[in-house]
C-alpha positions as CSV (number, residue, x, y, z in Angstrom):
1,M,34.7,-34.2,-68.6
2,Y,34.9,-33.2,-65.0
3,L,38.1,-34.4,-63.1
4,D,35.8,-35.4,-60.2
5,D,34.2,-38.0,-62.5
6,L,37.5,-39.7,-63.2
7,Y,39.1,-42.6,-61.3
8,F,42.8,-43.2,-61.0
9,R,44.4,-46.6,-60.8
10,I,47.4,-47.0,-58.4
11,V,49.2,-50.3,-58.1
12,Y,48.8,-51.6,-54.5
13,S,50.7,-54.8,-54.6
14,K,52.5,-57.0,-57.2
15,N,53.4,-60.6,-56.8
16,G,52.3,-60.4,-53.1
17,K,54.7,-57.5,-52.4
18,S,53.2,-54.3,-51.1
19,I,54.0,-51.3,-53.3
20,L,52.6,-48.5,-51.1
21,T,53.7,-47.3,-47.7
22,S,51.3,-47.8,-44.8
23,E,51.5,-44.0,-44.2
24,Y,50.1,-43.3,-47.7
25,L,47.4,-46.0,-47.4
26,Q,46.2,-44.5,-44.1
27,S,45.8,-41.1,-45.8
28,I,43.4,-42.3,-48.5
29,N,39.8,-41.1,-47.9
30,D,37.8,-43.6,-49.9
31,L,39.8,-46.8,-50.4
32,K,38.4,-49.1,-53.1
33,Y,39.9,-51.9,-55.1
34,F,39.9,-51.9,-58.8
35,E,38.5,-55.0,-60.4
36,L,41.4,-57.1,-61.7
37,Y,42.0,-58.1,-65.3
38,K,43.1,-61.6,-66.3
39,F,46.6,-60.4,-67.1
40,W,46.9,-58.6,-63.7
41,Q,46.3,-61.8,-61.6
42,D,49.3,-61.0,-59.4
43,T,48.7,-57.3,-59.3
44,K,46.2,-55.5,-57.0
45,V,45.2,-52.0,-58.0
46,L,43.4,-49.3,-56.0
47,K,40.6,-47.2,-57.5
48,L,41.1,-43.6,-56.3
49,K,39.9,-40.1,-56.9
50,L,42.6,-37.6,-57.9
51,E,43.0,-36.0,-54.5
52,D,43.9,-39.4,-53.0
53,T,46.6,-40.2,-55.6
54,I,50.3,-40.1,-54.5
55,H,50.9,-37.7,-57.4
56,Y,48.4,-35.1,-56.2
57,K,49.4,-35.5,-52.5
58,L,53.1,-34.9,-53.5
59,L,52.2,-31.6,-55.1
60,L,50.3,-30.5,-52.0
61,D,53.3,-31.1,-49.7
62,K,56.5,-31.9,-51.5
63,V,58.4,-32.4,-48.2
64,F,56.0,-34.7,-46.4
65,W,55.1,-36.9,-49.4
66,K,58.5,-37.0,-51.2
67,N,59.7,-40.3,-49.8
68,N,56.3,-42.0,-50.3
69,Y,56.4,-41.0,-54.0
70,I,60.0,-42.2,-54.4
71,E,59.1,-45.5,-52.8
72,Y,56.0,-45.9,-55.0
73,I,58.0,-45.3,-58.2
74,K,60.8,-47.6,-57.1
75,N,58.5,-50.4,-55.8
76,S,56.2,-50.3,-58.8
77,N,59.2,-50.5,-61.2
78,Q,58.2,-47.4,-63.2
79,Q,61.6,-46.8,-64.7
80,D,60.3,-44.0,-67.0
81,H,59.3,-41.9,-63.9
82,S,61.2,-40.1,-61.2
83,L,60.8,-37.3,-58.7
84,D,63.0,-35.1,-60.8
85,K,61.1,-35.8,-64.0
86,F,57.8,-35.1,-62.2
87,M,59.0,-31.8,-60.7
88,S,60.4,-30.7,-64.1
89,L,57.1,-31.5,-65.7
90,Y,55.4,-29.4,-63.0
91,E,57.7,-26.4,-63.5
92,N,57.5,-26.5,-67.3
93,F,53.9,-27.7,-67.7
94,D,52.2,-26.4,-70.8
95,Q,48.5,-27.4,-71.1
96,E,48.5,-26.7,-74.8
97,K,50.8,-29.7,-75.3
98,L,48.0,-31.9,-74.3
99,K,46.5,-31.4,-77.7
100,E,49.3,-33.5,-79.1
101,N,50.1,-35.7,-76.1
102,K,46.5,-36.4,-74.8
103,I,45.4,-37.9,-71.5
104,T,44.2,-41.5,-72.2
105,I,40.9,-42.5,-70.5
106,F,39.0,-45.8,-70.7
107,K,35.5,-46.8,-69.6
108,K,35.0,-49.9,-67.6
109,F,32.3,-51.0,-65.2
110,G,30.3,-47.9,-65.9
111,S,33.1,-45.5,-64.8
112,Y,35.9,-43.6,-66.5
113,Y,39.5,-44.4,-65.6
114,V,42.8,-42.7,-66.4
115,L,45.1,-45.0,-68.3
116,D,47.8,-42.5,-68.9
117,G,47.9,-39.0,-67.4
118,N,48.0,-39.2,-63.6
119,H,50.9,-36.8,-63.3
120,R,49.5,-34.3,-65.8
121,L,46.1,-34.3,-64.2
122,A,47.6,-33.8,-60.8
123,I,49.5,-30.8,-62.1
124,M,46.4,-29.4,-63.9
125,R,44.4,-29.6,-60.7
126,N,47.2,-28.3,-58.4
127,K,48.9,-25.7,-60.5
128,L,46.0,-24.5,-62.7
129,N,43.0,-25.4,-60.6
130,V,41.4,-27.2,-63.5
131,K,38.1,-28.9,-62.7
132,F,36.9,-29.6,-66.2
133,L,39.1,-31.4,-68.9
134,K,38.4,-30.1,-72.4
135,S,37.8,-32.8,-74.9
136,E,40.7,-31.7,-77.0
137,Y,43.0,-32.8,-74.1
138,Y,42.0,-36.4,-73.8
139,S,41.0,-39.5,-75.8
140,I,38.8,-42.3,-74.8
141,I,39.9,-45.8,-75.9
């Protein structure tokens, strides 16, 4: 599967509170909203290509995007993520580990979306220049 064929979901707002900085929102090339699920009634999600995700932008310029990434993680209440964990994953990334810890993808509305794997795919594109994701590295649910 080509990485360019994937869409990434980024939480935009939750319970009426904006999650993303205006600086980051202005940097997005093709801003689209993801169709909401019933259980996401109070959550708005953006549908983005990899190059527009905060994960990928951070890897392109760690100084400029650092605070935007930290704010996103804090505001979206992703307690299992942090800047330090992301940088450690980047430094120690082993593509072969994806055979055991696969990227999770789902198909909805005729498109493929990443459910779990935004950080790993950003690393693969940035560090390894991967354009095609081998089937052994992902599962479709």
